[in-house]
C-alpha positions as CSV (number, residue, x, y, z in Angstrom):
1,X,19.9,18.1,-25.4
2,X,20.3,14.5,-24.5
3,X,17.2,12.0,-25.8
4,X,17.3,11.5,-21.6
5,X,16.5,14.5,-20.9
6,X,13.8,15.7,-23.5
7,X,12.3,12.9,-22.2
8,X,8.9,13.4,-19.9
9,X,9.1,12.1,-16.1
10,X,6.9,8.6,-16.0
11,X,4.4,9.8,-13.9
12,X,3.5,7.7,-10.8
13,X,0.7,8.0,-8.7
14,X,1.2,5.5,-5.6
15,X,-1.9,5.1,-3.2
16,X,-1.3,2.9,-0.2
17,X,-3.7,2.4,2.6
18,X,-1.1,3.1,5.3
19,X,2.6,5.5,5.1
20,X,5.5,5.9,7.3
21,X,6.1,8.9,8.3
22,X,1.8,9.6,9.5
23,X,-0.4,6.1,9.1
24,X,1.1,2.6,9.8
25,X,0.7,-1.3,11.0
26,X,3.0,-2.8,9.5
27,X,5.3,-3.4,6.5
28,X,3.4,-1.9,3.6
29,X,3.8,1.3,6.0
30,X,7.6,1.6,5.4
31,X,7.4,0.1,2.4
32,X,4.5,3.3,0.6
33,X,7.3,5.4,2.8
34,X,11.0,4.9,1.0
35,X,9.6,3.4,-2.4
36,X,8.2,7.0,-3.8
37,X,11.2,8.5,-2.4
38,X,13.6,5.4,-5.2
39,X,10.6,6.7,-7.8
40,X,11.8,9.9,-7.9
41,X,15.4,9.3,-7.1
42,X,15.3,7.3,-10.5
43,X,12.9,9.7,-12.4
44,X,9.4,9.5,-11.7
45,X,7.2,12.4,-10.7
46,X,6.0,10.6,-7.5
47,X,2.8,11.7,-5.6
48,X,1.4,9.6,-2.3
49,X,-2.1,8.7,-1.6
50,X,-3.5,8.2,1.7
51,X,-6.4,7.7,4.0
52,X,-6.7,10.9,6.2
53,X,-6.5,9.1,9.6
54,X,-7.8,10.9,12.5
55,X,-4.5,9.3,14.3
56,X,-1.9,11.2,12.1
57,X,-1.0,13.2,14.9
58,X,-1.0,16.9,14.8
59,X,2.5,17.7,14.2
60,X,1.8,16.3,10.1
61,X,-2.1,17.9,9.9
62,X,-1.0,20.7,10.9
63,X,1.5,20.7,7.6
64,X,-1.5,19.9,5.2
65,X,-3.0,22.3,3.4
66,X,-6.4,21.3,1.2
67,X,-7.0,21.3,-2.0
68,X,-9.1,20.9,-3.7
69,X,-12.5,18.4,-3.2
70,X,-15.4,15.9,-4.7
71,X,-18.5,13.7,-4.3
72,X,-17.6,11.3,-4.9
73,X,-20.5,8.3,-6.7
74,X,-20.4,4.9,-4.8
75,X,-24.2,3.6,-7.0
76,X,-26.7,5.6,-5.6
77,X,-25.3,8.1,-3.3
78,X,-22.3,10.0,-3.3
79,X,-19.8,9.6,-0.4
80,X,-17.7,13.6,0.3
81,X,-14.4,13.3,-0.4
82,X,-12.3,15.8,0.4
83,X,-8.1,16.2,0.1
84,X,-4.6,17.2,2.1
85,X,-1.7,18.0,0.2
86,X,1.8,18.4,2.1
87,X,5.5,17.8,1.0
88,X,7.2,15.9,2.0
89,X,11.4,15.0,2.1
90,X,10.6,16.1,-1.4
91,X,8.0,13.7,-2.2
92,X,4.1,15.5,-2.2
93,X,1.7,13.7,-0.5
94,X,-2.2,14.2,-0.7
95,X,-4.9,12.2,1.9
96,X,-8.5,12.3,1.3
97,X,-10.8,13.4,3.7
98,X,-14.0,11.9,4.6
99,X,-15.0,11.6,8.1
100,X,-17.1,8.5,7.9
101,X,-14.9,6.4,7.2
102,X,-11.3,8.1,9.0
103,X,-12.5,9.1,12.0
104,X,-11.4,6.2,13.9
105,X,-9.1,5.2,16.7
106,X,-7.5,2.1,14.3
107,X,-6.8,1.9,10.9
108,X,-8.3,-1.8,10.0
109,X,-10.3,-3.9,12.5
110,X,-13.5,-2.3,11.4
111,X,-17.9,-3.5,10.5
112,X,-17.5,-2.4,7.8
113,X,-14.4,-2.2,6.5
114,X,-15.4,-3.0,3.0
115,X,-17.2,-0.1,2.4
116,X,-14.8,2.1,4.2
117,X,-11.8,0.6,1.0
118,X,-14.0,0.5,-0.7
119,X,-14.9,5.0,-1.3
120,X,-11.3,4.9,-0.8
121,X,-10.2,2.5,-4.0
122,X,-13.2,5.0,-5.9
123,X,-11.8,8.4,-4.9
124,X,-8.2,6.9,-5.9
125,X,-9.6,6.9,-9.6
126,X,-11.7,10.3,-9.6
127,X,-9.1,12.3,-7.9
128,X,-6.4,11.1,-10.5
129,X,-10.1,11.9,-13.8
130,X,-10.3,15.0,-11.7
131,X,-7.6,17.0,-10.4
132,X,-4.2,17.8,-12.2
133,X,-1.7,17.2,-10.2
134,X,-2.9,13.3,-10.1
135,X,-2.6,12.7,-13.9
136,X,-0.4,10.5,-13.9
137,X,0.7,7.5,-16.7
138,X,1.3,4.4,-14.1
139,X,-1.7,4.1,-10.8
140,X,-0.6,1.7,-8.4
141,X,-2.1,-0.1,-5.8
142,X,-1.5,-2.6,-2.9
143,X,-2.9,-5.0,-1.1
144,X,-6.8,-5.9,-0.6
145,X,-7.1,-2.1,0.6
146,X,-6.7,0.3,-2.3
147,X,-7.9,-3.5,-4.6
148,X,-10.8,-2.4,-5.8
149,X,-9.3,1.0,-8.1
150,X,-8.7,-0.9,-11.3
151,X,-11.7,-2.5,-11.7
152,X,-13.7,0.5,-11.1
153,X,-10.8,2.2,-14.2
154,X,-11.7,-1.0,-16.2
155,X,-14.9,-1.1,-15.8
156,X,-16.6,2.7,-15.2
157,X,-13.7,4.9,-16.2
158,X,-13.2,3.9,-20.1
159,X,-14.8,6.3,-21.5
160,X,-13.2,9.3,-19.6
161,X,-10.5,10.2,-21.6
162,X,-7.7,11.8,-18.5
163,X,-7.7,8.4,-17.1
164,X,-7.7,6.5,-20.7
165,X,-4.3,5.6,-21.2
166,X,-3.6,5.1,-17.5
167,X,-1.3,0.9,-16.6
168,X,-2.6,-0.2,-13.4
169,X,0.3,-1.6,-12.0
170,X,-1.3,-4.4,-8.6
171,X,2.0,-5.3,-5.2
172,X,1.0,-7.8,-3.3
173,X,2.5,-7.4,0.2
174,X,1.2,-10.2,1.8
175,X,-1.6,-12.4,0.0
176,X,-2.8,-13.8,2.9
177,X,-5.3,-10.4,3.6
178,X,-7.2,-11.2,0.7
179,X,-10.3,-8.4,1.1
180,X,-14.0,-11.2,1.3
181,X,-16.6,-9.4,1.5
182,X,-20.6,-10.2,1.1
183,X,-21.7,-9.8,-2.2
184,X,-24.2,-7.8,-1.7
185,X,-22.2,-4.9,-1.7
186,X,-21.9,-5.8,-5.3
187,X,-24.9,-3.3,-5.8
188,X,-25.4,-1.3,-2.3
189,X,-21.4,-0.3,-3.0
190,X,-20.1,-1.2,-6.1
191,X,-22.6,-0.5,-8.5
192,X,-21.4,-3.6,-10.2
193,X,-24.2,-5.7,-10.0
194,X,-24.8,-5.4,-13.3
195,X,-21.7,-6.5,-14.9
196,X,-21.2,-10.3,-15.8
197,X,-17.8,-9.9,-16.5
198,X,-17.2,-7.7,-12.8
199,X,-19.1,-10.0,-10.6
200,X,-17.8,-12.8,-12.7
201,X,-13.9,-12.0,-11.0
202,X,-14.6,-10.9,-8.5
203,X,-17.0,-13.4,-6.8
204,X,-15.2,-16.3,-4.1
205,X,-17.8,-18.3,-3.7
206,X,-21.9,-17.8,-3.2
207,X,-22.5,-15.6,-1.4
208,X,-18.9,-13.1,-0.6
209,X,-16.8,-11.6,-3.1
210,X,-13.0,-10.9,-3.4
211,X,-10.8,-7.4,-3.7
212,X,-7.7,-8.7,-4.6
213,X,-9.2,-11.0,-6.8
214,X,-10.5,-8.2,-9.0
215,X,-7.1,-7.2,-8.7
216,X,-5.2,-10.0,-9.7
217,X,-7.2,-10.0,-13.1
218,X,-8.1,-6.1,-13.6
219,X,-4.8,-4.8,-13.0
220,X,-2.1,-4.5,-15.8
221,X,1.6,-6.0,-13.9
222,X,1.4,-7.6,-10.1
223,X,4.3,-6.6,-8.4
224,X,5.2,-8.8,-5.4
225,X,8.1,-8.5,-2.1
226,X,10.9,-11.0,-3.7
227,X,11.0,-13.3,-6.4
228,X,10.9,-15.9,-4.8
229,X,7.4,-14.8,-3.0
230,X,6.6,-14.3,-6.3
231,X,7.6,-18.2,-7.7
232,X,5.3,-19.2,-4.1
233,X,2.5,-17.7,-4.7
234,X,1.6,-19.6,-7.8
235,X,1.8,-23.1,-5.8
236,X,-1.3,-24.6,-3.5
237,X,0.4,-24.5,-1.1
238,X,0.8,-20.7,-0.8
239,X,-1.2,-19.1,-3.1
240,X,-3.7,-19.0,-0.2
241,X,-6.6,-20.0,-2.8
242,X,-5.8,-17.4,-5.4
243,X,-2.5,-19.6,-7.3
244,X,-4.4,-20.7,-9.6
245,X,-4.7,-16.1,-10.9
246,X,-1.4,-16.7,-10.4
247,X,-0.1,-18.6,-13.1
248,X,-2.5,-17.6,-15.1
249,X,-0.9,-14.4,-14.6
250,X,2.3,-15.0,-14.9
251,X,4.1,-13.4,-17.3
252,X,3.2,-9.5,-16.0
253,X,4.0,-11.0,-12.2
254,X,7.0,-9.9,-11.4
255,X,9.1,-10.2,-7.8
256,X,11.1,-7.3,-6.9
257,X,13.2,-7.9,-4.0
258,X,11.7,-4.8,-0.9
259,X,14.4,-3.0,-0.4
260,X,15.8,-1.2,3.3
261,X,15.9,2.3,4.8
262,X,20.0,1.9,4.8
263,X,19.3,6.2,5.6
264,X,16.9,6.2,8.1
265,X,17.8,2.7,9.9
266,X,21.2,2.7,9.9
267,X,23.3,1.8,13.6
268,X,25.6,4.4,12.6
269,X,23.3,7.5,13.3
270,X,20.3,5.4,14.8
271,X,18.8,7.9,17.5
272,X,16.6,5.2,18.9
273,X,19.2,2.4,20.4
274,X,21.6,3.4,23.2
275,X,25.5,3.5,21.4
276,X,26.3,3.7,17.2
277,X,28.7,1.3,16.0
278,X,28.9,0.6,12.5
279,X,30.7,-2.1,10.4
280,X,34.0,-0.2,10.9
281,X,34.0,0.2,14.7
282,X,31.6,-2.1,16.9
283,X,31.9,-1.6,20.4
284,X,28.9,0.1,20.5
285,X,27.6,-2.8,19.1
286,X,28.5,-4.9,22.4
287,X,27.0,-2.3,24.5
288,X,23.9,-2.0,23.5
289,X,23.7,-6.4,23.0
290,X,24.3,-6.1,27.4
291,X,21.6,-2.7,28.0
292,X,19.0,-5.0,25.6
293,X,20.1,-8.7,28.0
294,X,19.7,-5.7,30.8
295,X,16.2,-4.9,30.2
296,X,15.4,-8.1,29.4
297,X,16.0,-9.7,32.8
298,X,18.4,-12.8,30.7
299,X,22.3,-13.1,32.2
300,X,24.4,-9.7,31.1
301,X,27.2,-11.9,29.6
302,X,29.0,-11.3,26.0
303,X,30.2,-14.4,24.9
304,X,26.3,-15.5,25.1
305,X,25.1,-15.9,21.8
306,X,21.6,-13.4,21.6
307,X,19.3,-13.5,18.4
308,X,16.6,-11.0,17.9
309,X,14.3,-11.5,14.8
310,X,12.0,-9.0,14.0
311,X,8.5,-10.1,12.7
312,X,4.7,-10.1,13.8
313,X,4.1,-13.6,16.2
314,X,2.3,-15.6,13.7
315,X,2.0,-18.7,11.4
316,X,3.4,-17.0,8.9
317,X,6.7,-16.7,9.7
318,X,6.7,-20.0,11.6
319,X,6.3,-19.2,14.9
320,X,2.0,-20.7,15.1
């Protein structure tokens, strides 16, 4: 048996506020649905943890099994946390259940979003510390909704043997959304008000804290969606006020180009388009163009160029 085959698999817990096909508001959901599959293919043992939103379709919830429950310490109080599990396409998915925080019509945009995702971040720490199936070598967090987990691990869990050696990776998918909230949360929700280092690295002004700033300062490694974006984040124009931190931590910042799931989104097999096509058989593409021109009320003409961009209508995409 080779030395490589004897080596224990790297254990990765992938933490995300949304994951396709269960919950999705944008690109984060797509990446979270695809990257764990890719990590598994290269030999990692991967578990994905995401909130159990009420908007998750019943057919998924019917497949879930409740496997654990605990009380999550949140400053001066404890909040219930149930844990549900299912296997989808060979990957273990776990869902954090708390109806007070996640039984909402949508994913984001609520007055208590700061507390909701502070709870989720704290629940992540409790789960990897106390649930054997979630014991890990790497906790991979994504965007501001999970950004407090690296802070909590460093400041409140260093005495817990089960997580003492866990390394944290934080991925920035969009630096514009940072999770800024009142600094009253330091004592009322986070329980960090008496830890000067945490206060200093979370604070962004005299009365506010910034969840993403905490992760940028506390995580062992920082990732983003491309080498170009990694360089851009270190500039004042693109860094959204975080550029000084990115420059300071450039030795642990890596840009890895987002890939595509060619199995799910291949035009040769895509069930959402009128007619399939491929590089070798392009006839179907012309029919797709014809039907789109017709549906949008455009002139149906195969010789008129048709440019399509799948994007949000925002100045970040050059459309402001």
